C-alpha positions, -999 to 999 in steps of 0.1 A, spaced: 191 683 -320 210 668 -292 221 695 -269 242 677 -243 248 642 -228 221 647 -202 195 657 -228 205 628 -251 203 602 -223 168 615 -213 157 614 -249 168 578 -254 151 568 -222 119 586 -232 119 569 -266 122 535 -249 95 543 -224 71 554 -251 78 523 -271 71 500 -241 40 520 -232 25 515 -266 32 477 -264 16 474 -230 -14 496 -240 -20 474 -271 -18 443 -249 -45 458 -227 -68 463 -257 -61 428 -270 -67 412 -235 -100 431 -231 -113 418 -264 -101 383 -256 -118 384 -222 -150 396 -238 -150 366 -262 -140 341 -236 -169 351 -213 -193 335 -238 -172 304 -245 -179 276 -219 -149 256 -229 -123 284 -224 -138 300 -192 -112 282 -170 -85 305 -185 -104 337 -176 -85 342 -143 -52 340 -162 -63 367 -186 -74 389 -157 -40 385 -141 -22 395 -173 -46 425 -177 -38 438 -142 -1 434 -148 -3 454 -180 -23 481 -163 3 483 -136 31 487 -162 12 513 -181 9 534 -149 46 529 -141 56 539 -177 33 570 -176 52 582 -146 86 574 -162 75 593 -194 66 623 -173 99 622 -155 118 619 -187 100 649 -202 109 670 -171 145 659 -174 147 669 -210 131 703 -201 157 708 -174 185 699 -197 173 723 -224 170 751 -199 204 745 -184 219 745 -219 201 777 -228 212 794 -196 249 785 -202 247 796 -238 233 830 -228 260 835 -202 288 832 -228 
């Protein structure tokens, strides 16, 4: 149930952040398995540095999105409480 504009904006932002988080987290798992396979392939070893770079970028984005998700949850909680407080005063 959408309580107010502040709540709905935070809910939309939270949904987008969770979706992005799952994509980056899946990319991390794929890159880890790719790196594990490439380590034993002498032909593809030259691309190993590229995969490590992508892995560090994905890890950074996962950390950023975790913080954003936490902030969105706090914003939703604050919006719900402000709505409840205004409803009780009436």
